[in-house]
C-alpha positions in Angstrom: -33.4 10.7 14.0 -31.1 12.8 15.9 -29.7 9.0 18.1 -29.5 7.5 14.2 -27.0 10.0 12.7 -24.8 10.0 15.9 -24.2 6.1 15.6 -23.8 6.1 11.8 -21.4 9.5 12.4 -19.5 7.0 15.2 -19.6 3.6 12.9 -17.9 6.3 9.6 -15.0 7.1 12.3 -13.7 4.1 13.3 -14.1 2.8 9.9 -11.7 5.9 9.1 -9.7 4.5 12.3 -9.3 1.4 11.3 -8.7 1.4 7.9 -12.1 0.5 5.7 -11.8 3.1 3.9 -11.1 3.0 0.0 -7.3 1.6 -0.6 -6.8 5.1 -2.8 -4.3 5.9 -1.4 -2.1 3.2 -1.0 -3.2 2.4 -4.5 -1.1 5.6 -4.8 1.8 4.5 -3.0 1.9 1.7 -5.3 1.8 4.2 -8.4 4.6 5.9 -7.0 6.4 2.5 -6.0 6.2 1.7 -9.2 6.7 4.7 -10.9 10.1 5.0 -9.2 11.1 1.4 -10.5 10.1 2.6 -14.3 11.6 5.6 -13.9 15.3 4.2 -12.3 15.5 6.6 -9.6 17.0 4.6 -6.0 14.7 2.6 -3.6 17.0 1.3 -0.9 14.0 1.1 1.9 11.6 -1.9 1.6 9.8 -1.1 4.5 6.7 0.4 2.1 6.5 -2.3 -0.4 6.2 -4.7 2.2 3.3 -2.9 4.4 1.8 -2.7 1.1 2.1 -6.5 0.2 0.7 -6.9 3.4 -2.1 -4.3 2.7 -3.3 -6.0 -0.8 -2.7 -9.1 0.3 -6.2 -8.7 2.0 -7.9 -5.8 0.2 -6.5 -5.7 -3.1 -8.0 -7.8 -6.4 -5.2 -10.3 -8.3 -3.9 -8.2 -9.9 -3.4 -5.2 -7.2 -1.4 -7.8 -5.5 0.9 -9.6 -8.9 1.4 -5.8 -9.3 2.7 -5.7 -5.7 4.9 -8.3 -5.3 6.9 -7.1 -8.5 7.2 -4.3 -7.7 8.0 -4.7 -4.4 10.7 -8.1 -5.4 12.7 -5.2 -7.1 12.6 -3.3 -4.1 14.3 -6.3 -2.3 16.7 -7.4 -5.3 17.2 -3.3 -5.3 18.2 -3.4 -1.7 20.4 -6.2 -1.9 22.7 -4.8 -4.6 23.0 -2.2 -2.6 23.9 -3.8 1.1 27.0 -6.2 -1.2 28.6 -3.3 -3.4 
């Protein structure tokens, strides 16, 4: 019994380290980016958007992927516009 508990505990720890979580943090970050986009706040750094695209390509539902592609595109357009001026 004790050995089984130890194996389960190790499995959960490994899953947390490699990102087997539910994706709540990524969904929260996507919601924050969308809120910045809708409020008109400047979004000059697209590294978070690109990381979210990579995550949702592997783990997201179709709706999440589409929301993320749109938001990432908006971030890129704003970053390009700010670099031109």
